[in-house]
C-alpha distance (Angstrom), angle and dihedral (degrees) to the residues before:
residue distance angle dihedral
M1 . . .
S2 3.80 . .
T3 3.79 123.9 .
K4 3.79 89.6 -114.6
K5 3.83 92.3 55.8
I6 3.79 91.7 45.3
S7 3.81 89.9 52.9
K8 3.81 93.1 51.0
F9 3.80 91.6 48.8
T10 3.81 92.4 46.3
I11 3.81 93.3 49.2
A12 3.81 90.0 48.7
V13 3.81 91.1 52.5
I14 3.82 91.3 47.0
F15 3.80 90.4 50.2
I16 3.81 92.0 52.6
I17 3.81 91.4 47.9
F18 3.80 92.2 50.9
L19 3.80 91.2 46.2
I20 3.79 91.9 53.3
I21 3.82 92.5 46.6
Y22 3.80 95.1 47.4
Y23 3.81 93.8 44.2
Y24 3.80 101.3 45.4
F25 3.80 102.8 30.9
D26 3.78 128.7 62.7
L27 3.79 108.9 -142.2
E28 3.77 96.1 164.0
T29 3.82 117.0 139.3
D30 3.78 135.0 -168.5
T31 3.80 91.2 -118.8
D32 3.79 117.1 101.6
I33 3.80 100.8 -118.1
K34 3.81 97.6 172.6
I35 3.80 92.6 95.0
F36 3.82 91.1 51.7
L37 3.79 91.1 47.1
T38 3.81 92.7 50.1
I39 3.81 97.1 46.1
S40 3.80 95.9 42.6
T41 3.83 91.6 46.9
F42 3.80 90.1 51.2
L43 3.81 93.6 48.6
F44 3.81 93.7 43.2
S45 3.81 92.4 51.3
I46 3.82 92.0 49.5
F47 3.80 96.7 47.4
A48 3.81 96.4 38.9
G49 3.81 91.4 46.6
F50 3.79 91.9 50.2
F51 3.80 94.1 47.2
I52 3.80 93.4 46.8
S53 3.80 91.2 48.5
R54 3.81 91.4 48.9
Q55 3.79 94.4 47.8
N56 3.79 91.9 46.1
K57 3.83 89.3 53.8
R58 3.80 88.7 47.7
Y59 3.80 89.6 54.1
S60 3.82 91.6 49.6
D61 3.81 91.9 48.1
L62 3.81 91.3 48.5
R63 3.78 92.0 50.0
S64 3.81 90.1 50.0
Q65 3.81 93.6 48.1
I66 3.81 92.5 46.4
S67 3.80 89.1 52.4
N68 3.82 89.6 50.8
F69 3.81 90.9 48.9
D70 3.80 93.8 48.8
G71 3.80 91.5 42.2
G72 3.79 90.0 53.7
L73 3.81 91.9 51.8
S74 3.81 93.3 47.3
A75 3.82 89.4 48.7
I76 3.81 89.6 52.4
Y77 3.80 90.1 51.3
R78 3.81 93.6 49.9
T79 3.81 93.6 43.9
S80 3.80 92.1 48.4
G81 3.81 87.0 68.5
H82 3.81 87.2 78.1
L83 3.80 89.0 60.3
G84 3.78 96.9 56.3
K85 3.78 138.6 -69.6
Q86 3.80 92.4 -96.7
S87 3.80 92.8 57.7
Q88 3.79 91.9 46.7
K89 3.80 91.5 48.5
E90 3.80 91.8 51.9
I91 3.81 92.0 46.3
G92 3.81 89.4 50.9
K93 3.80 90.7 52.6
I94 3.80 91.6 50.0
L95 3.81 92.2 50.2
K96 3.81 92.6 48.3
N97 3.79 89.8 51.8
H98 3.80 87.7 49.2
Y99 3.80 96.5 52.6
R100 3.81 99.9 35.3
P101 3.86 96.9 78.8
I102 3.82 90.6 42.1
L103 3.80 92.6 56.0
E104 3.80 95.2 37.7
N105 3.80 94.3 50.5
K106 3.83 94.2 36.5
K107 3.81 89.4 -131.7
W108 3.79 117.6 130.5
D109 3.82 88.9 -172.0
Y110 3.81 93.9 52.4
Y111 3.80 92.7 123.3
F112 3.79 92.6 51.0
T113 3.80 87.9 67.3
H114 3.82 97.7 31.0
K115 3.78 130.9 53.5
T116 3.79 116.8 -101.2
S117 3.80 131.5 -166.3
T118 3.82 98.0 176.2
L119 3.80 98.2 119.4
T120 3.82 92.3 41.4
S121 3.80 90.4 50.4
I122 3.81 90.8 51.7
H123 3.82 89.8 52.5
N124 3.80 89.9 49.3
V125 3.81 92.5 52.8
F126 3.79 92.7 57.8
E127 3.78 92.1 41.1
K128 3.79 90.4 53.7
N129 3.82 99.5 41.4
I130 3.80 99.1 36.7
G131 3.77 108.8 19.2
K132 3.80 109.2 152.3
A133 3.79 95.2 -19.3
Q134 3.78 116.7 141.9
L135 3.79 108.5 -112.6
T136 3.77 128.8 -157.3
S137 3.79 121.0 -122.7
L138 3.82 100.1 -84.9
P139 3.84 98.3 44.2
N140 3.80 90.1 44.4
T141 3.82 91.1 52.4
A142 3.82 89.8 46.9
L143 3.80 91.5 51.6
N144 3.81 92.0 49.9
R145 3.81 90.1 51.4
I146 3.80 91.1 50.0
V147 3.80 91.6 51.5
A148 3.82 89.9 49.1
S149 3.82 90.1 48.9
L150 3.80 91.2 51.3
Q151 3.79 90.0 53.2
E152 3.81 91.6 50.5
I153 3.80 91.0 47.2
Q154 3.81 89.9 54.3
K155 3.82 89.7 54.2
T156 3.79 91.3 46.6
R157 3.79 91.0 51.3
K158 3.80 90.7 53.8
S159 3.82 89.5 51.9
L160 3.81 89.9 50.4
I161 3.80 91.4 51.8
T162 3.81 90.6 51.1
L163 3.81 93.2 48.8
H164 3.80 90.9 45.4
R165 3.81 90.0 59.5
E166 3.81 95.9 47.2
K167 3.79 95.3 97.9
I168 3.78 125.9 143.9
P169 3.85 109.0 -82.5
N170 3.80 119.7 -121.6
F171 3.81 90.8 -113.3
Q172 3.81 91.4 60.6
W173 3.81 91.3 46.8
T174 3.82 88.1 51.6
L175 3.80 90.7 50.8
L176 3.81 92.3 51.8
G177 3.80 90.3 45.5
L178 3.80 92.5 53.0
L179 3.80 92.1 48.0
T180 3.80 90.0 49.6
I181 3.82 91.4 51.6
I182 3.81 91.4 48.9
L183 3.80 90.5 49.6
L184 3.79 93.1 49.7
I185 3.80 92.1 48.0
A186 3.82 92.1 47.5
L187 3.79 90.9 46.2
S188 3.79 90.6 51.6
G189 3.80 89.7 58.4
I190 3.81 91.4 68.8
N191 3.79 110.8 92.8
S192 3.81 115.0 -116.0
Q193 3.80 104.2 143.8
F194 3.82 109.6 149.6
L195 3.82 88.9 -9.1
L196 3.78 108.0 119.6
I197 3.81 101.0 -166.1
P198 3.85 96.5 47.1
A199 3.81 90.5 43.6
L200 3.81 90.9 48.3
T201 3.80 92.1 48.1
K202 3.79 92.3 49.1
A203 3.81 91.9 47.5
I204 3.82 91.4 51.0
F205 3.79 91.3 49.5
A206 3.81 93.9 46.4
S207 3.81 94.4 46.7
S208 3.82 89.2 46.8
L209 3.80 89.0 58.7
I210 3.80 90.5 53.9
A211 3.82 89.9 45.3
V212 3.81 90.3 55.5
L213 3.80 90.0 53.3
F214 3.82 89.6 48.8
I215 3.80 91.3 51.6
L216 3.79 91.6 48.3
Y217 3.80 91.3 48.0
Q218 3.81 91.9 50.8
L219 3.80 91.9 48.1
D220 3.79 89.9 48.8
K221 3.82 90.0 52.1
L222 3.85 91.3 40.4
V223 3.81 93.0 -124.9
F224 3.80 98.2 111.8
F225 3.80 96.4 98.9
K226 3.79 126.3 63.4
G227 3.78 114.6 -88.4
M228 3.79 130.7 3.5
I229 3.77 116.5 -49.7
G230 3.82 108.6 -103.6
E231 3.82 93.3 11.0
K232 3.80 95.6 126.2
S233 3.78 91.6 44.2
A234 3.81 91.5 52.8
Q235 3.81 92.1 46.1
D236 3.80 89.6 50.2
V237 3.83 90.6 59.6
I238 3.81 90.3 50.8
D239 3.81 90.5 49.8
I240 3.81 90.7 51.5
I241 3.81 90.9 52.6
D242 3.82 90.9 47.2
D243 3.82 88.0 51.3
K244 3.80 92.5 -117.7
K245 3.80 91.1 126.7
């Protein structure tokens, strides 16, 4: 079952639980909770909106940088054809070995937690097959472009590592959690016992708060959108090597 389906099911269960609580139990108090409800709603909307916006931008930046990284590797593979079929074949093998664990494990950040020697291996291929050989104009230009691409890929990888670490800190999660608790407590102080519409409204509002936290959590973990981030880009490189594109 996908994360998206689990979230929908969980939110539905939470909604039903809140509806039952608000309909059958009287949690009304003598304290005026409207001021708490207003302030906490205002603060929650500001912080949650900011965090969601920031994480959504992080996702977009990651997707862009992954595309640049994969595009650089596919360009290296295509350009290596000017340096001989053997070099291109070896580069293709290195790239397949690079992308295979990413696609198999469905983890775009696989090489942030596992050691990689992809770029070093590419350097070694050209060092071994070309070395100090005198190249004609076209192969020499191709080699210079490959070296420039490798430098850009190194920069892109550093950007990916930085973006990968830009998750929501525990302090900010704690802040959102406290605001959510205050909102739920304040909401519970509004009488709705045996009143369907008020109980339904309160249940919708309460479950919406939990849904916002779910959305933020999924964005933080980069699992909000369908499929693995960068999956199509990685598969595209494999298809290019297999001469499908």
